N, C-alpha and C positions, 0 to 999 in steps of 0.2 A: 625159368629163373624169375624170382620176384623183382618188382621194381626196386631201384636203389633205396628209396626211402623206407620201403617195407622191410628190406633186408637189414638196414641200419637199426630199425625199431626192434627187429627180432634179436639182433645181437645185444642191444641194450637191455632187453628183457631178461636175457640169460646172464648178464653180468652181475656178479655178486656185489653188494655194497661194501664199502670199506669197513675196517674194524671199528668198533665202538670204543675200544680201549687198547692202548699199547703200553706194555710194561717193559722197562729197560733194566738190564743189568747195569752196574755202575763202572767198575774198573775194567778197562779193555773194551768197553762198548760206548759209554759216553765220554769217559776220560782216559787219556794216556797217562797212567799214574805209576807205571812200573818202577821208574827211577826212585821215586819217593818211598814206595812200599819196600823195595829191596834195601834201601838205605835204612829204613826204619827197622827192618828185620835184623840187619847187621848191628845197629846200635843197641837194640833191645837184648839180643842174645849176648852180645859182648858185655852189657851192663851187669849180667848175672854170672859172668865168668864162663860162658858156654861158647865154644868156637863155632862161628856160623859156617854152614856149608858153603861150597863154591857158589858164585853168583848164578851160574847156569842152573843149579839146583834150586836156588831161591826163586828164580824166575819161572821155574817149570810149572808151577801151579799156584797162581795168585788168587784162586777162587775161594778156598775154604776159610772159615773163621780163623783168626790168628792163633787162638789157643790150639785148635785142631792141627794146624800146620806145624806149630812149635812142637807139639807132641810127636808128630811124625818124624821130626828131626832128632828126637831122642831127648828133648829137654825134660829134666825131672819135674814131677808134679809139684814139688815143694818150691820150685823157682818160677812156676808158671805165672802166678798172679803178678809178681814183680816185673817179669819180662813183658807181659801183656800191657801193663800200665805204662812201662817205659816206651813201648811201641806207640801207644795211642798219644802219649805226651809229645813224642817226636813228630808224629804225623800231623797233629793239629798245629804244630809250630812250623818247623822247617819243611816237613813233608808236603804240605799243601802247595808251597811255591814250586815244587818239583813236578806238579801235574798240570795238565791243561786239557780242555775239551778238544776232541779230534776235529780237524778242519771240516766244516760243513754241518756239524752237529747242531749248532745254534739255529742255522737256517732251516734244518729239517724239523726241529722242535717247534719253531715258529709256524711253519707251514701246517704241521699237524694240529697245532692249537687253533689256527685260523680255520681249519676244516671241521672243528668241533669235536675232535677226538680227545677222549680222556687219556691223560698221560700219568704214569706212575713209575716208581723205581722199586725193584726188589733186589736186595743185595745181601751178601754174607756179612757185611760190616754191621756194627751196631747202629741203630737208627740215629742216635745223636751225632755220631761221627759222620755218617753219610750226609745228614742234613747240613752239618758245618761245612763239609767239602762242597756240596752243591751251592750253598749260600756264598762261599768264598768265590766260586766261579760264576756267580749270578745266574745259576740254572734253576735254583729252587722254585721260583715262581711258575715255572712251566708245569710242575707236577702237583696233581691233586692229592697224592699220597706218596710218602717215602717210607718204604717198608724195609726194616733191617732185622738181623738175627739177634734179638734181645734176650732170648732165653738160652741157657746152656744146651749145647747140642742141637740147636735149631737148624734144620736143613733148608736148602733152597726151595724144596717142595713146600715146606710149611710156610716159609716167608712169602712165596708166590700165592699160595692159597689164601693167606691172611690179607695180602694186598688186594686180591680180587674181591674178597668180601668187603673190604673197606671202600672199594669203588662201587659197591652195590651189585656185584655179580653181573657185569655187563653182558649183553646178549651175545657179543662176539669179542674175543680178545686174542692178543698174540704176545708172546714173550720174545724179546729180542736180546740176544746175548752172544758172547764169544767163546763159551766153554761148554763142555759136555753136560755139566750140572744144570746150566740154563735150559738146554734142550730137554733133558730128562725131566726137569720140573714142569715144563710146559706139557709134556705128554701125561705126566701124572695128574695134572690139574685139568686136562681136557681142553687146552687152548692151543692156538697155533704156535709153531716153533720156528723162529727165523734166526739163522746164524749170520754173524758178520765176520768178514775175513780180516779186518784191520786190527783185531785185538790180539789176545795172547794164546788162543787156541789155534790149532791147525785146521785146514779145510778137511783133512781126513778125519780128524776127531769129530768135527761137527756132522759130517756125513754119517759116520758110524753111530753117532748118538741119535740120528734120525731127524735132522733138520729138514723141514719142508723145502727150504731154499736157503742159499747163502748169497748175501749181497756184498759188493765190493766197495761201495761208497755210500756215505750218509744220505746223499741226494736221493737214492733209491727208496729210502724210508717214506718219502712223501706219498708214494703209491699206496701205503697202508691205509691212508685216510681218504683216498679219492676213489680209485676204481676197484679196490679190493683185490688187486692182482695176486696177492699172496694168501687170499682167504682159502680155507680148506673147504 
């Protein structure tokens, strides 16, 4: 058996460094925003004379862009622009006050920033809306890039790929999210895939999508910038 100091040195040499960049989903990962989103859906659909589905259905998938979601509910194409505009107007007003950062998120972001990790956001929301939300909650200064779905039909894969380019294609990166689309985008872009259990997706969904690990508290995010314990 090697001396203790030699053994410790050997373990340290095998330890992978932390990630150079961490990209976060927004809703269900950084912010608990379901109440405001669902209220916005109800207001927007009602404003164009379309009966909103039950709340359980409205909450079942908060990840897709709002026009994609409204189309899945059966909203006619000729009412789409009006409904989407109504949703965004509501959310930028009343909806913002209905969301809040998950407990421990600010501390985790602070620790990652102090460790020199690049932070970014990749969301299905439009960039200007995502930025307004993050600024409202005083989270925007943590992020070197806020990436949104600004083009019609833009997928989470494309949003994440663009975000990584904007960060300078870091040597190692991980996508952190609460839904299958976040995990799938990470795999498509060749980066780590970390699921969080406090959001709107189930643990089973994240496992099936291929999350490398699922964490249960924002405090566990600090390890991404220190020991690389979630590095692939």
